[in-house]
Phi, psi and omega in degrees: 000137182284117179250029180294331179288336184269346176282138175300144180267125178281118184250121178296145180278136186287152175283172179297321179297319182292328179293311184291323182290326183296322181281318183289327184296313178297319178295318177296316177303317181296319179297316180296314180298321182291318178300317177298314181294318181299325189257330196234346186271173179282165183293330174299315180293322175301318178296319179294319180297316178292319177297321176305307180302318178297321177294324178294320177297314180300315184286320179294323180287322176295323179291333174304322179268298185302316184280321188280329181261339180079007177263122186269117179254137175250006191247006190293336176298332175301322177288330177294320179296318181295313175303317182293315185284315181300314178295322181292319176299321183285334181261353181295130179303146188302320182291328177285327175298319181295331181273307187279326185234060186298340184258018177296149172299153188298321182295330180271336184285342184248024180244130171222112185257164175285173188290315186293309176297331177292321176300313184293322179291319178302317177294319177300314177305316176294325179293321177298316176295320179300315179295327179293317181268345187292323183299312179286320187289317187281355169288341179277174180213160174070220183294337183295320179298315181302315180296316180297315177294326176296319176297324177295321174301316176297321181295314179302314180300313179301314182298317180298321179289329185266346181273059187307317182299332184265321191243357188066014175066228183277353176286166184285130175279114183239172178088003180296128179299142183275076183268334183294126175236174178295333180286321175299311185301307188281339172296311177293333177294317177297319177298319179297315181296321182292317184292320178298319178296318181289324178296320185297326185262010177266170178297329177293317182297321181290326175296318181299318178293322184294316181290332178291323184281323182199105185294315184296318177296320178303313179299324180290344175253014171098008179287127176271102190299309185295320183296317180297322177293320176301317180302308182296322182295318184289314178295316180298319180294324182294312179297322176295320176296321173304312180297323180294323177296314179297316181298315183294327179271006170250322175289318175080322179233126183205165179224168181303333180297337176293340183248067187218211190299320185301310177298320179299309182290329177295318175293321182292326177300314177297322181293318180288324180296315183286322179125121179287139185088000179243122175290324175293326178294327179297317176295315185291316177301316179297316184296312184294318184289319181294312182292319179294324180296319183292317179299315184288325178294324179288338180271350184292340181281003182098147180205170183244138173239077184073242179276352185259129177253115179272125184289167175297134181230072185291138186088351182295330179297321182290321177294316179298321179294319175299320178293323175299314178300313180295322180295323180292320180294331180280304191265341176209071186300338180277000183087177185295319180262343175060044178084354179275163177246148171273120178274110180292339177289346180248024185300326186257014173263108189297318180298335182297325186294334177296323184283336184290313188254018169289142178287139180291143176279134182267000000 
């Protein structure tokens, strides 16, 4: 029997040139692609590129909690909604506030902030809410946390619908300034990936991983389980709130229905496809799901294969994406990377890629 899959793969060590080139090449490629899309591509491609960057932030920030702690949250889109609404209210021009939000408190009706401070305040608002609900919720484990965070998402939606003076209720919140650009999005995407990478390699990150693998053993060596979960929850909520602020200032008009189950399960699909616990998997999962969704959506209107004419099949993209998700769960439940990371310093080491995409032995 061929036992090549069970033997460890020997990976050559990269040279100094390969280390520097491995880190610089993806960044340079990202810069060149962004410059090209910003200046020469169509509005549709620019939209896809920006949405991809936003999804990378959302998936990486969710992975920082779900993947690092092993506690599954279904309510992170609630933090996205908080970031979107808070930042939109703060940046809304004063004359539009008087028209769209006439019942705002006086101190808020006369405030108009710039984009960057509004992003930070939106992220901090999401963090404060996360810390407020985190202490009772994160004492739970397993499916109970998923149910509790899902209840939080429902509560956020109900509050947004009923807070009419601040959010216009179930009506569309419009007039948000168009501040989000591709540079804002990918700048924050790089910040998110770097923060997740630093957290993973910090003492707090090691504590998160320890309690994920075995809570009793982690407690026996002094790991404070609740504190490590709270750190992950708070940082993840801040980055998710930032993504919400960027999203709101790109979409410009939105309602509470935009932050509900459809967005939740879209982000979770990207997370599962890429691999929970892998920052690299977050990026790869977002890229694959977004690009494949766009390709399938464009084919829904019908297409021609030579003499064969395929009729319109509206809704087929969602069915095919669901089949892909089920296939990943059946044949590779750990995701494409399975918790492993892509080491950019070994980007040009050929043998290294064999170890990255090998399936984990169960």
